C-alpha positions as CSV (number, residue, x, y, z in Angstrom):
1,M,19.9,65.2,139.8
2,L,23.2,63.8,141.6
3,N,26.0,65.8,143.4
4,S,28.7,66.6,140.7
5,L,31.1,65.2,143.3
6,N,29.3,61.7,143.3
7,R,29.3,61.3,139.0
8,I,31.6,60.2,136.8
9,S,32.7,62.6,134.5
10,S,36.2,61.2,132.7
11,N,35.5,58.6,129.8
12,Y,39.1,57.2,131.3
13,D,37.1,56.8,134.7
14,Y,34.3,54.4,132.8
15,K,37.0,52.4,131.0
16,I,39.0,51.6,134.3
17,V,35.4,50.4,135.9
18,R,34.6,48.7,133.2
19,K,38.3,46.7,132.6
20,Y,38.9,45.9,136.0
21,G,35.8,46.2,138.0
22,E,34.0,43.1,139.2
23,R,30.6,42.7,137.9
24,F,27.2,42.0,139.2
25,N,24.4,41.2,136.8
26,T,20.4,41.7,137.0
27,E,17.8,41.3,134.7
28,L,17.3,45.2,134.3
29,F,20.7,46.7,134.4
30,T,24.6,45.5,134.7
31,M,26.5,47.0,137.3
32,Y,30.5,47.7,137.1
33,Y,32.0,48.5,140.6
34,L,35.5,49.1,141.3
35,P,37.2,50.6,144.9
36,Q,39.2,53.7,144.0
37,R,42.8,54.4,145.2
38,D,41.5,56.6,148.2
39,L,38.2,55.1,150.1
40,S,37.6,58.3,151.8
41,L,36.9,59.8,148.4
42,P,32.7,59.4,147.9
43,S,31.7,56.9,145.7
44,R,30.8,58.3,142.1
45,I,28.6,57.0,139.6
46,G,28.1,57.0,136.4
47,F,24.9,55.9,133.4
48,V,25.8,54.6,130.3
49,V,22.4,53.6,127.9
50,P,23.8,53.0,124.8
51,N,22.4,53.9,121.0
52,K,22.3,50.1,120.4
53,L,20.1,49.6,123.4
54,C,17.2,52.3,121.8
55,K,17.4,54.8,119.4
56,S,14.9,56.7,121.1
57,A,17.0,59.8,122.6
58,P,13.5,61.1,124.8
59,L,13.9,57.1,126.2
60,R,17.1,56.7,126.5
61,N,17.1,60.4,128.9
62,R,14.3,58.8,130.5
63,V,16.3,56.0,131.5
64,K,19.1,57.5,132.3
65,R,16.5,60.4,134.7
66,V,15.1,57.4,137.0
67,F,18.8,55.3,137.7
68,R,20.1,58.7,138.8
69,E,17.1,59.3,141.0
70,V,17.3,55.4,142.6
71,F,20.9,56.1,143.1
72,R,20.6,59.6,144.2
73,L,17.9,58.6,147.1
74,N,20.0,55.4,148.2
75,L,23.2,57.3,148.2
76,A,23.4,56.8,151.9
77,K,23.4,53.1,151.5
78,I,26.8,53.1,149.0
79,A,30.1,53.6,150.9
80,D,32.4,55.8,150.4
81,G,35.3,54.9,147.8
82,Y,33.8,52.9,145.0
83,L,33.6,53.9,141.1
84,I,30.4,52.4,140.2
85,T,29.1,52.1,136.5
86,V,25.7,51.1,135.1
87,F,24.4,49.8,131.7
88,P,20.5,49.5,131.8
89,G,19.1,46.5,130.3
90,A,16.5,46.9,127.5
91,K,14.2,45.1,130.1
92,S,14.4,48.5,131.8
93,L,12.9,50.7,129.4
94,T,10.2,49.8,129.7
95,C,10.1,49.4,134.0
96,N,9.0,52.4,135.9
97,Y,10.5,53.7,139.0
98,E,9.0,51.3,141.7
99,E,10.3,48.4,140.0
100,I,14.1,49.8,139.3
101,N,14.3,51.3,143.3
102,S,12.8,47.7,144.5
103,E,15.5,45.5,142.3
104,F,18.1,48.1,143.4
105,T,17.4,47.6,146.9
106,K,17.8,43.7,146.2
107,V,21.0,43.9,144.8
108,L,22.1,46.3,148.1
109,Q,21.9,43.5,150.0
110,K,24.5,41.3,147.8
111,V,27.0,43.7,146.8
112,P,30.1,44.6,148.7
113,F,29.8,48.6,148.7
114,A,26.6,48.4,150.8
115,R,26.5,49.8,154.1
């Protein structure tokens, strides 16, 4: 579970990141990121798995749990001061933890918020 300091909890933050943030696409997920005004604040991360992607609530929750765990274990590699929103894709519904983790480590080499 992500620490409450590292979670996006307001709908406003989700909308701001999606509207003004930069997008990074992979085959497993789409990620939006936006620098916060105060770069000394810890980075906050949110996950969105819509009903349109999958009607089964247990499957949607499983995907969110896997993504949260991947980000929690790699949180030290993410610089402070960013808002990050992750939208898992349809292919991520059938992937396991190792596949998602390897895709995320590839992404960390390309995005500007990686340490």
